[in-house]
C-alpha distance (Angstrom), angle and dihedral (degrees) to the residues before:
residue distance angle dihedral
X1 . . .
X2 3.70 . .
X3 3.70 127.2 .
X4 3.78 95.3 -103.3
X5 3.77 92.1 49.7
X6 3.76 91.8 48.5
X7 3.75 91.6 51.9
X8 3.84 91.8 48.9
X9 3.87 89.4 50.2
X10 3.80 93.8 49.5
X11 3.79 91.6 50.2
X12 3.95 93.0 46.4
X13 3.87 94.2 50.1
X14 3.88 94.0 47.5
X15 3.86 97.8 -110.5
X16 3.76 91.7 127.5
X17 3.70 136.2 -95.7
X18 3.86 122.8 -71.2
X19 3.74 90.9 -106.6
X20 3.88 87.7 60.6
X21 3.76 92.2 51.4
X22 3.80 89.9 45.6
X23 3.86 90.8 50.6
X24 3.85 87.5 47.0
X25 3.76 91.7 53.6
X26 3.81 90.6 50.2
X27 3.71 91.2 50.2
X28 3.79 92.0 47.6
X29 3.89 87.2 57.6
X30 3.67 85.4 68.4
X31 3.74 130.5 -162.7
X32 3.69 121.0 -59.9
X33 3.66 114.4 -125.5
X34 3.80 120.5 172.3
X35 3.81 89.3 -11.1
X36 3.82 94.7 -56.5
X37 3.85 123.0 98.1
X38 3.72 116.5 -123.7
X39 3.90 123.6 -158.8
X40 3.73 122.1 -165.4
X41 3.77 121.0 -126.3
X42 3.66 93.3 -120.5
X43 3.76 90.1 60.8
X44 3.79 90.7 45.8
X45 3.82 92.9 52.1
X46 3.76 90.5 46.4
X47 3.83 91.1 51.7
X48 3.83 93.0 45.7
X49 3.84 89.5 48.4
X50 3.81 92.7 49.7
X51 3.86 92.4 44.5
X52 3.76 89.5 49.8
X53 3.74 91.7 53.4
X54 3.74 90.9 47.8
X55 3.83 92.0 51.3
X56 3.77 90.3 49.7
X57 3.82 90.3 50.7
X58 3.84 90.2 47.0
X59 3.85 92.3 51.4
X60 3.86 89.4 51.3
X61 3.71 90.7 44.9
X62 3.77 90.7 49.4
X63 3.74 91.5 51.5
X64 3.77 92.1 48.5
X65 3.81 91.0 47.6
X66 3.86 90.3 50.1
X67 3.85 89.8 52.7
X68 3.78 90.0 47.0
X69 3.75 92.5 50.5
X70 3.87 90.6 52.2
X71 3.79 88.5 50.0
X72 3.77 91.3 47.7
X73 3.88 88.9 50.8
X74 3.87 88.7 51.9
X75 3.81 90.0 49.0
X76 3.87 90.1 47.1
X77 3.89 90.4 53.0
X78 3.85 88.6 47.4
X79 3.78 90.2 47.5
X80 3.74 91.3 51.2
X81 3.75 89.5 53.2
X82 3.90 89.6 49.4
X83 3.80 91.1 47.8
X84 3.78 89.0 52.9
X85 3.73 90.4 51.9
X86 3.86 90.2 44.1
X87 3.74 90.2 51.9
X88 3.84 91.0 53.9
X89 3.73 90.5 47.8
X90 3.85 89.8 46.4
X91 3.81 88.9 56.4
X92 3.79 90.2 52.7
X93 3.78 91.4 44.0
X94 3.79 90.3 49.6
X95 3.76 89.8 60.5
X96 3.80 89.9 48.0
X97 3.71 89.4 49.0
X98 3.78 89.8 54.8
X99 3.71 89.4 51.6
X100 3.63 90.5 47.3
X101 3.75 93.0 50.7
X102 3.71 90.7 55.6
X103 3.78 89.7 48.4
X104 3.81 89.8 48.6
X105 3.76 90.2 52.4
X106 3.76 89.9 52.4
X107 3.79 91.0 45.9
X108 3.86 89.2 50.9
X109 3.73 89.6 55.1
X110 3.78 89.7 48.7
X111 3.81 89.7 46.5
X112 3.87 91.1 54.1
X113 3.83 87.9 50.1
X114 3.75 92.1 48.2
X115 3.84 92.0 45.5
X116 3.86 89.1 55.5
X117 3.82 88.0 47.4
X118 3.87 90.6 52.7
X119 3.86 89.4 48.7
X120 3.81 87.8 53.4
X121 3.78 91.5 47.3
X122 3.90 88.6 50.4
X123 3.75 89.0 49.9
X124 3.74 89.0 50.9
X125 3.84 89.8 48.7
X126 3.77 88.9 52.6
X127 3.76 91.4 49.6
X128 3.71 90.8 49.2
X129 3.79 91.6 53.3
X130 3.74 90.7 47.7
X131 3.84 89.2 50.6
X132 3.85 88.8 48.7
X133 3.82 91.2 51.6
X134 3.81 90.1 47.0
X135 3.76 91.7 48.8
X136 3.87 88.5 50.2
X137 3.81 90.9 52.6
X138 3.84 89.8 47.7
X139 3.83 89.9 51.8
X140 3.79 90.2 49.1
X141 3.82 90.9 49.4
X142 3.84 90.6 46.4
X143 3.84 88.2 51.7
X144 3.80 91.2 51.3
X145 3.78 90.0 47.3
X146 3.81 88.6 49.6
X147 3.78 90.9 50.2
X148 3.81 92.2 48.4
X149 3.78 89.0 46.7
X150 3.79 92.7 51.2
X151 3.78 90.7 49.3
X152 3.77 90.4 49.0
X153 3.82 89.4 49.6
X154 3.83 90.2 52.1
X155 3.80 92.0 47.3
X156 3.77 89.8 47.6
X157 3.78 90.9 49.2
X158 3.79 90.6 50.6
X159 3.85 89.2 47.5
X160 3.75 91.1 48.9
X161 3.89 90.2 49.1
X162 3.80 89.3 52.3
X163 3.78 90.7 47.4
X164 3.78 91.2 48.5
X165 3.74 89.1 51.8
X166 3.70 92.8 47.2
X167 3.82 89.0 47.8
X168 3.77 90.6 51.7
X169 3.78 90.8 48.1
X170 3.83 87.4 49.3
X171 3.81 90.6 49.4
X172 3.83 90.7 49.1
X173 3.80 89.8 47.9
X174 3.81 91.4 47.4
X175 3.82 88.3 50.4
X176 3.73 90.0 51.8
X177 3.68 90.6 47.5
X178 3.85 87.9 47.8
X179 3.83 91.3 51.8
X180 3.81 89.4 46.9
X181 3.81 91.8 51.0
X182 3.90 89.2 47.8
X183 3.80 89.2 51.9
X184 3.77 88.7 49.0
X185 3.69 89.7 49.4
X186 3.67 91.6 53.4
X187 3.81 92.7 48.4
X188 3.83 95.3 40.8
X189 3.80 101.3 29.1
X190 3.77 87.4 -137.5
X191 3.86 114.5 149.0
X192 3.79 120.7 -137.5
X193 3.73 87.8 -123.4
X194 3.83 88.0 69.7
X195 3.80 91.0 57.4
X196 3.85 112.7 86.5
X197 3.81 127.6 -161.7
X198 3.69 119.8 176.3
X199 3.84 90.1 -18.6
X200 3.79 91.1 -50.7
X201 3.78 133.7 100.8
X202 3.77 120.0 -106.8
X203 3.84 91.1 -110.5
X204 3.72 94.0 52.1
X205 3.84 91.0 45.7
X206 3.77 91.7 49.4
X207 3.76 90.5 50.2
X208 3.79 91.8 50.6
X209 3.84 89.7 49.2
X210 3.77 90.0 51.4
X211 3.81 92.1 47.3
X212 3.79 89.6 48.3
X213 3.80 91.1 48.6
X214 3.95 90.9 48.2
X215 3.75 89.4 49.2
X216 3.83 93.1 50.0
X217 3.92 88.8 46.7
X218 3.77 89.3 52.5
X219 3.81 92.1 47.2
X220 3.82 90.6 49.6
X221 3.72 90.8 49.8
X222 3.81 93.4 49.0
X223 3.77 90.0 46.0
X224 3.92 90.4 52.5
X225 3.80 91.8 46.5
X226 3.77 92.1 48.4
X227 3.87 91.9 48.1
X228 3.85 90.2 49.5
X229 3.88 92.2 49.0
X230 3.84 89.8 46.3
X231 3.76 91.7 50.4
X232 3.86 90.7 49.5
X233 3.84 91.0 49.0
X234 3.84 90.0 48.5
X235 3.81 88.5 50.3
X236 3.85 92.3 49.5
X237 3.78 90.5 47.6
X238 3.80 89.9 48.5
X239 3.86 90.9 53.5
X240 3.79 91.7 46.3
X241 3.83 90.0 50.1
X242 3.74 93.3 49.4
X243 3.80 91.5 49.8
X244 3.83 89.2 48.9
X245 3.89 89.7 48.2
X246 3.84 89.4 50.7
X247 3.79 92.4 49.7
X248 3.80 90.7 48.4
X249 3.73 91.3 48.8
X250 3.82 92.3 51.6
X251 3.82 90.8 47.1
X252 3.84 93.3 49.6
X253 3.80 90.9 49.5
X254 3.79 91.1 49.2
X255 3.87 91.1 50.1
X256 3.79 90.5 46.8
X257 3.87 91.2 49.0
X258 3.80 90.8 49.0
X259 3.86 91.5 46.6
X260 3.82 90.5 50.6
X261 3.77 91.1 48.7
X262 3.86 90.9 50.3
X263 3.85 93.1 44.0
X264 3.85 102.2 36.7
X265 3.82 103.0 139.1
X266 3.73 94.6 -167.1
X267 3.82 92.3 56.0
X268 3.79 91.8 45.8
X269 3.85 90.5 51.5
X270 3.76 92.4 49.2
X271 3.87 90.7 50.8
X272 3.87 89.1 46.6
X273 3.73 92.1 48.6
X274 3.83 93.1 49.3
X275 3.77 91.1 49.4
X276 3.82 90.8 45.8
X277 3.74 90.9 52.7
X278 3.74 94.1 48.2
X279 3.74 93.0 50.8
X280 3.77 92.1 44.9
X281 3.86 91.5 51.0
X282 3.81 90.9 49.4
X283 3.80 92.2 48.6
X284 3.82 93.0 46.1
X285 3.84 90.8 51.2
X286 3.89 90.3 49.8
X287 3.81 97.5 42.7
X288 3.74 104.7 31.4
X289 3.85 92.5 118.9
X290 3.82 93.3 51.6
X291 3.69 104.3 75.3
X292 3.87 96.2 161.2
X293 3.76 93.5 57.4
X294 3.96 95.0 48.3
X295 3.83 94.7 104.1
X296 3.81 90.2 52.0
X297 3.77 92.5 51.6
X298 3.78 91.7 45.7
X299 3.80 89.8 53.7
X300 3.72 90.5 48.4
X301 3.81 89.6 48.8
X302 3.79 91.8 50.5
X303 3.78 90.7 51.1
X304 3.76 90.7 50.3
X305 3.86 88.4 48.8
X306 3.82 90.4 50.7
X307 3.84 88.2 48.1
X308 3.85 88.5 53.9
X309 3.87 91.2 45.8
X310 3.75 90.3 49.4
X311 3.83 91.0 48.1
X312 3.71 93.8 48.4
X313 3.79 96.0 44.6
X314 3.89 95.6 43.2
X315 3.90 95.1 55.9
X316 3.87 102.6 120.9
X317 3.74 116.1 -153.2
X318 3.84 103.6 -150.4
X319 3.80 90.4 -176.4
X320 3.85 92.8 61.0
X321 3.81 91.4 45.9
X322 3.86 90.1 51.9
X323 3.82 89.0 49.8
X324 3.80 90.6 51.8
X325 3.75 90.2 48.9
X326 3.85 90.1 49.0
X327 3.79 89.3 48.9
X328 3.83 91.5 51.8
X329 3.75 90.7 51.2
X330 3.77 90.9 48.0
X331 3.78 89.7 52.2
X332 3.74 90.2 51.1
X333 3.87 90.8 52.2
X334 3.83 89.0 47.9
X335 3.83 88.3 51.2
X336 3.77 88.3 52.1
X337 3.78 91.3 50.6
X338 3.79 89.6 51.5
X339 3.80 90.7 51.2
X340 3.82 88.6 52.6
X341 3.73 90.2 48.8
X342 3.83 89.2 52.6
X343 3.77 92.2 50.2
X344 3.69 91.0 48.5
X345 3.78 93.2 51.1
X346 3.80 87.5 49.7
X347 3.78 89.3 56.9
X348 3.74 93.7 57.5
X349 3.85 123.7 110.5
X350 3.79 104.7 -89.0
X351 3.71 125.8 -148.9
X352 3.88 95.1 -100.9
X353 3.81 90.4 57.7
X354 3.87 91.3 50.5
X355 3.73 91.5 49.0
X356 3.79 93.0 47.7
X357 3.92 87.6 51.3
X358 3.81 90.6 48.6
X359 3.89 90.9 50.9
X360 3.70 87.8 64.6
X361 3.74 95.1 61.7
X362 3.85 122.2 107.0
X363 3.86 105.3 -81.7
X364 3.72 117.3 -147.6
X365 3.85 91.4 -131.7
X366 3.78 89.8 52.3
X367 3.81 92.6 50.5
X368 3.77 91.1 46.3
X369 3.78 90.1 51.5
X370 3.80 90.5 48.5
X371 3.80 91.4 50.9
X372 3.71 91.0 48.1
X373 3.79 87.9 52.6
X374 3.80 89.8 50.8
X375 3.77 89.3 50.8
X376 3.80 91.0 50.1
X377 3.78 89.4 47.4
X378 3.84 91.7 50.0
X379 3.89 90.0 48.9
X380 3.85 89.8 50.9
X381 3.76 91.3 49.0
X382 3.75 93.8 50.3
X383 3.85 91.5 46.8
X384 3.71 89.2 49.9
X385 3.85 91.1 49.0
X386 3.88 90.3 48.2
X387 3.86 90.4 51.2
X388 3.81 92.9 46.2
X389 3.96 91.1 56.1
X390 3.82 113.1 66.4
X391 3.85 100.3 162.3
X392 3.82 125.3 86.5
X393 3.85 93.8 -113.3
X394 3.79 88.7 76.9
X395 3.81 91.9 77.4
X396 3.76 90.7 121.8
X397 3.87 87.2 72.0
X398 3.82 104.1 33.2
X399 3.83 98.3 32.3
X400 3.87 91.6 -139.2
X401 3.90 124.8 121.2
X402 3.87 120.4 -170.7
X403 3.81 98.1 -177.7
X404 3.76 149.0 -39.5
X405 3.73 97.2 -62.3
X406 3.73 120.3 154.0
X407 3.71 104.8 -156.0
X408 3.80 133.6 149.8
X409 3.77 109.3 -77.7
X410 3.71 136.1 -173.6
X411 3.80 108.0 -56.6
X412 3.79 89.7 -149.3
X413 3.79 94.2 52.5
X414 3.81 121.4 103.6
X415 3.82 134.9 -154.7
X416 3.80 113.3 -73.3
X417 3.80 136.2 175.4
X418 3.82 110.3 -124.4
X419 3.70 122.3 -138.3
X420 3.82 96.2 -150.0
X421 3.81 133.7 92.3
X422 3.84 90.1 -76.6
X423 3.75 92.2 66.3
X424 3.78 90.4 136.3
X425 3.71 93.0 71.3
X426 3.85 131.0 75.0
X427 3.74 134.0 -156.6
X428 3.74 114.8 -133.4
X429 3.76 130.8 -142.2
X430 3.82 88.2 -101.1
X431 3.83 92.3 57.1
X432 3.87 94.8 -106.5
X433 3.94 121.4 130.2
X434 3.82 115.6 -124.8
X435 3.81 129.8 -178.2
X436 3.87 114.3 -112.2
X437 3.69 133.1 -160.6
X438 3.90 108.4 -89.9
X439 3.89 93.2 -139.5
X440 3.70 93.5 52.2
X441 3.90 90.1 46.9
X442 3.78 90.3 50.9
X443 3.89 92.9 49.8
X444 3.83 90.6 49.1
X445 3.76 90.9 47.6
X446 3.88 92.7 49.8
X447 3.85 88.6 51.1
X448 3.86 93.2 48.2
X449 3.85 98.5 38.7
X450 3.82 109.6 116.2
X451 3.84 122.0 -128.6
X452 3.85 119.7 -86.9
X453 3.78 90.3 -108.2
X454 3.88 90.0 58.0
X455 3.73 99.6 31.2
X456 3.88 111.2 167.8
X457 3.78 120.3 -133.8
X458 3.81 120.0 -110.8
X459 3.81 116.1 -94.9
X460 3.83 93.8 -141.3
X461 3.77 90.5 80.6
X462 3.77 133.7 43.6
X463 3.82 107.4 -75.0
X464 3.71 121.4 -105.3
X465 3.69 129.5 -144.7
X466 3.86 111.3 -71.8
X467 3.69 112.3 -105.2
X468 3.74 114.1 -114.7
X469 3.77 110.5 -148.0
X470 3.80 119.2 -170.3
X471 3.80 117.8 -138.7
X472 3.75 116.6 -109.1
X473 3.77 92.4 -124.7
X474 3.75 96.9 44.6
X475 3.78 100.2 101.3
């Protein structure tokens, strides 16, 4: 025993502190008188008394230590027996460890395989995210195309409205021209069959123009109906695509959540730690008395823990893998549907086709030019008729009357009020000239006089081109 331990033992058993024993030693040295130390009896008695107590304690301690040694010998014999048992168990465990090592090697091979499968699953998840982003971009582009298409439909409807208004104005203008031509027919007794335009009579040309206008109206209505149907189909496909995208998003999130639950490292670590602690506690309880073999049992417990880890990590859920494969196939089908949607959108009627169709409509300038040509053709026909009639009975065309001559006139001519200086005479159905009442002639002229906007030229001179007046509300 060391000095510090001895001091603590003396203090604990009540034999005094080290300072007391040191002081006693100094007193036993005595006092030197005449070169001989002298010790008092009191000190000697005190020293004997303390030594006696120490000897008694030492005797008791010796007996206690002897009993303790005997107990330790018995424990050593029991420990030897336990060691023999543990050695036999270790031999058995060694065989199990060899089997476990083989299983661990197989599990390591399976772990490598499953690690590669997890990498492939991660790649599939990355590809699914990329497909999801691509589908979102496609949805945004489709929304933009839908917005552009809606704007184009609105613009087309506005243009069609303007075209309809122009067409109505053109119809009204044509009706006014027709009324004007009817008035001229009444005044000039000139049939529309006598007016030629592009080698056709005026009636035939007007019928062709009306048929052309009806055909263009029907084409515009068909184009409008097709565009409306196409817009509805595109909207339906957009809704279907959005629903498909939502389903894909939910499915991808479910797959990701399942993958995270299967490959949650924190949860696996917690399970491994709990198993490890349980195994360690059992081994500690069984092998508490074998201190020398503690490292071997720890190694065995670690191997068992690794075995449990490999078993827990290498469990392959085939159902989840099949769900991932089905999701990948479903995403491929969705991609094919998106490609079909793209091809369908590419087949729609673009803006250039609509504009080319609109260019074929009846332009106002073209109609005005055609009407101007009709007017010139009518003037040419009237001048030709004036030149072909050289006798006075043709006053219904020239408007001139030289006298009251009753000659043979044109049998096909009809009575007409002239607009010349001889406005007091009438031409009968038989071609003869008769004097009429001036008041009656004035009343008839007032009723048959055209409006100032459509004033007819006088028949006494060569006819000029008919004025073409645009309606104030045309444009």
